[in-house]
N, C-alpha and C positions, 0 to 999 in steps of 0.2 A: 634316266638321265641321257642316255644315248639318243633316244627318240626326241627328247626335248632339245638337245643340242643341234640336232639335224634341222630344227625349225628355223635356224639362223644361218643360212648358207653364206651370207655376206659379212660375217663378223670378224674375219681375220684382220688383225691390226687395229680393231676398234676398242679402245681402252677408256671409254667415256660413258659407261652406264649411269654414273652419278650425275651426268649432265643431261643425257637423253638416251633412253633405251632404244634398242632396235626392234622393229616389228617382227612378229613371228610370220612364217609363211602363211599361216591361217588368217592372220590379221590382214595381210596384203590381199589375199584372195577375197576376204569378206568385204573389204573396202572397194575393191574393183567391182564386185558383184552389186554392191549397193549403188555405186555410181551409175552402173548400167540400169538398175531398177529405177533410180530417180529420173534418169534421162528418158526412160520409156514411159514414165507416168505410172508405174506399177508400185512405187513405194507409197507407204501410208503412215499417217501419224500413229494409228493404232498398232501397226506393226513395229514401229520404233519403240513405242511404249512397252511392248512386250519384251523387246531386247533389253531395255533399261532394267526391267524387273528381274530378268535372268542374270544380268551382270550384278545387280545389287545382291541377289541371293548368293552368287558365286563368291563375291567379296566377303559377305558375312561368314560363309564357311571357312574362307581362307584365314580370317582373323578371329575366329572362334566366338562370334556373338550372334544372337538371334537376328534375323533379318529385320525385325521390328525396331532394332536399334540403329539401323543404317540409314543415313540421309545422303543424298547425292548432290553434287555441285560441279563446278567447272574449274576452280582454282583453289589452292590452299589458302591464299590470303583472303578470299571471299568468305570461306568458312570460318577462318580465324576472326574475321571482322564481325561475323554473327555472334561469336562468343564474346568478343571484346565489348560489343554493344550491350551485353548483359551484365558486365562487371558493375557492382554497385558503386554509386558515387562515393569518392573518397577511399575506395578500397585499394589494396596493394596487389600487384601482379609481380611475381618473381620470374625473371627470364635469365637465359644463359648469355654471358658476354660473348659476342661474336656469332650468335646463332643466326640462322637464315632470317632475313628481314620479314618474311611472311608470318613468322611467329613472334615478331617484336613490334613492327610498325602499327598493326591494328590496335595494340594496347597503348602505345605512345600517343596515338591519335585520340585517346580518351582523356587527355590531360585537362581539357576544358571542364570536365566533370569532377576534377579532383582526384582522378585515378592516378596512382603513382606506380612507376615501373622501376624495379630494382634489378640490376644486372650483376651476376656473379660468375666466376669460372665454373665450367661444367663439373670439375672435380669436387667443388664445394657446394653444389646445388642442394644436396640433402641437408647438410648441416646449416644451411642459410635459411631454411624455412622456419618461420616463427608463427606465433599466434596471430600476428597482424596480416599474414599472407592469406589472401582470399583464393588466389589461383597460382599454380606453378605451371609455366608454359615452357616446354623444351622439345628439342628434336631427339628422337631415340638414337639416331646416328647423325653426327654433325656434318653439315655440308662442306665446310672449309677444310676440316681435318680428317674426317672419317671416323672420329672417336665415337665409341659406343657408350651410352650412358649406363650408369649403375642403377638400373630401374628399381631393384628390390629396396635399396636404401632410400631412394627418393620417395617411393610409394609409402614406405613405413613412416618416414618423417612427415609426409603430408597427412596421413591418417592421424598421427599423434597430435598434430596441431590443427586439425580440422580444415585443411586447405583442399580445394579441388585440384584435379590434375588434368592437364591438356598436353598430349604427346603427339608430335608430328612424326609419322612413320614413313614419310615419303622416301627417305634414303635407306630404309630398312626392309619394308615389305617387298618380297620377291627374292631376296638372297638369304634371309634368315627368318625363322619362325616369329610371328607377332601374335600375341594374345591381347587383343584390344579390350577384353572383358575386365582387365585389371585396372584400367584407367577410367576416370570419369568421362573423358572424351578423347578421341583421337582424330587426326586429320591425315589423309593420304592422297597425294596426287599421283596417279598410277602411271605417269608417262616415263618414269625412270626405270627402276628395277623390275617393275611389273609389265613393262613393254607395251603399254596401251598408248593410243594416240593422246596427245596433249588435249586437255579439256575434260578429262574423266577424273573426278575427285570424290572422296568419300569422307563423311563425318560420322563417327560412331558416338553415341550418347547414352550414358547410363541413366536409369530412371531418376535417381535423386538429382542428377545434374540437369537433366532435361526439364525438370520442374522449375528451374530458375533461369533457364535460357529462353529469351524472347525470340520468337520467329520473325525477327525484324525485316527479313527479306522475303516474306511470304508472298507468293504469287499464285497463279492458277495451279501450278504443279504441286503446291503444298496442300491443296484441298483434300478433304476426305474422299470426295468423288471428283477426281481430276477433271473429267469432261463436264461435270456439272458445276465447275468452279471457274468457268471462263469469263463470267461477267458478274459485276456487282449488282446491287449494293450488299447483298448478304454474304457473309463469310463463315464457312464451317471448315476449319483446318483438320488435317488428319490427327488422330489421337496418338499415333506413334511417332517415330523419328521422321516420318515423311513430311511432317509439318515444317521441317527445316529444309526441305528440298529446294534447290534452284533448278529451274527448267533446263533440261539437258540439250546439249548440242548433239543432235541425233547421230550424225555420221560417226562422230568419235566413239560413241557407245557401240556401234556396230563393229568397229575395229577392236574395241576392248573385249568383246565377248570371247573370241578365240584365245586371247592372251590370258584372261582370268581363268578360263577353262584349263589351259595348259598348266598354269602354276598350281591350280587346285589338284592336279594329279601327282604333283611332285612331293617328295619328302624334303621339306625345306631345311632340315638338319643336314641332309646330304648335300643340298645345294650350298649351304654355308661352308661345309667342309671343303667342297670343291673350289669355291671362290676364294676362301681364305687361304687354302693351300697354294693357289697360284700367287696370291698377294704375298704370302710368306716367302715363296721362292724369289720373288722380285725384290723384296726387302733384304733378303740375305745377299743377293747379288749387289745391291747398292751399299751394303754394310750398315743398314739401319738396325739398331738393337730391337729384336722382336718384342721385347717387353714394352717398348715405347708405343707400339701400335698393335697390341695383342688382339686377336680376334677380329681384325678389320679386313673388309674386302676392298677398301680404298687405301692406297698408299700415297702419302703426301710428304713433301720435303721442301725446305726453304729454296726459293727460286725467284727472288725479288725482281731480278732483271728479266726474267722470262727466258733465260738462256737455255735451260734444259727443255723447256716446253718447245722452244724453237727447234732444238735438235730432234725431238720426237716427231715433230711435224715434218721436218725436212726428210726424215726417213720413211715418210708415208704412213705414220701412225697417228691416230686420233686420240688426243688426251686433252687435258684442260688445266687451267690455272686459276686459283682463287686465293684472295687475301695474301698475296705474296708468296704463294706456295704452288709447286707443280702438283698435279693430282692425276693419279692413274687408278682406274677401277677395273676389276676382273669379274666377269659374269659368265653365264652358260656358254656363250659363243667363243670364249677365249680358251687357249690351251698353252702348253709349255712352249710352243713356238713363239707365241706372243710375248711371253716372258723373256725369251732369249733375244727376240728382235728389239724389244725395248731396252734391254741392258746393253746390247751392241750399239744402239743409237746413242746411248749415253756414255760410251767408252768403257764399259765394264765387261 
């Protein structure tokens, strides 16, 4: 943990991992070296492809799935759109009321096919699954509130009713353990708690779900032989999850490699205890009942006018506001001094 924390020398006062993670020192060095290599003409497509495969493997290890089940992309909404395009005509998708739009809009956009989207509060998600539900789509950690979903109950209800499960782990992976193998599919954009550059996203797909998902966005990178798939008319897609790949923005993946390597060395239970411990100390200082936000690395409270967010900003701290609430997140680069600074800025 000490070595990991030392990778973020500029994190003092930065309380916004839930908005944008900070780059590790390794990521900064890798991006600078890549820029020099590109400028000198020594960078190559084959070299970038090798980086992508190392990052894919690192992510697979991090979320406990075989690498054959990991597809790569650029944005959460793009990957969710791939899943949404495979929902059968007239089927029902169950979403969380107030969830991040990338996990909602792609399904709403299927209304022309008779796909219906039903929204329920996170606390009632499990009990709201019925035999009519084809897919349950939710975020493991809610963006607006930081609330952590009761995964066990949701998965049990989905199995009982024969519904598929799609879980967004963007606000979870990096500060808490994530086992993607228990879901039919997961999506993660790694630019938040995993501290990768924006443009590095992952889709994990279980075999039974992969059989019903259409590779609607297939391009050359989805081919069984990538470099042999650059031209039509013949198409032979990869047999594993790579058939869902979206061609990568290479430079972003260069920056992602040191970040994913770092998080792969950590005990994420220890990271969770550290992050939640700081958040709990901040909640205590604000007088928030710990039971209201138990186990959260993100602290939120009502701030409709943005007054508290303005106070934090005026004190030189970086926080965020969403859905009429102020939002403060604690991660590896933060410590007790950040807690005290934020409380002082808010008059506590």
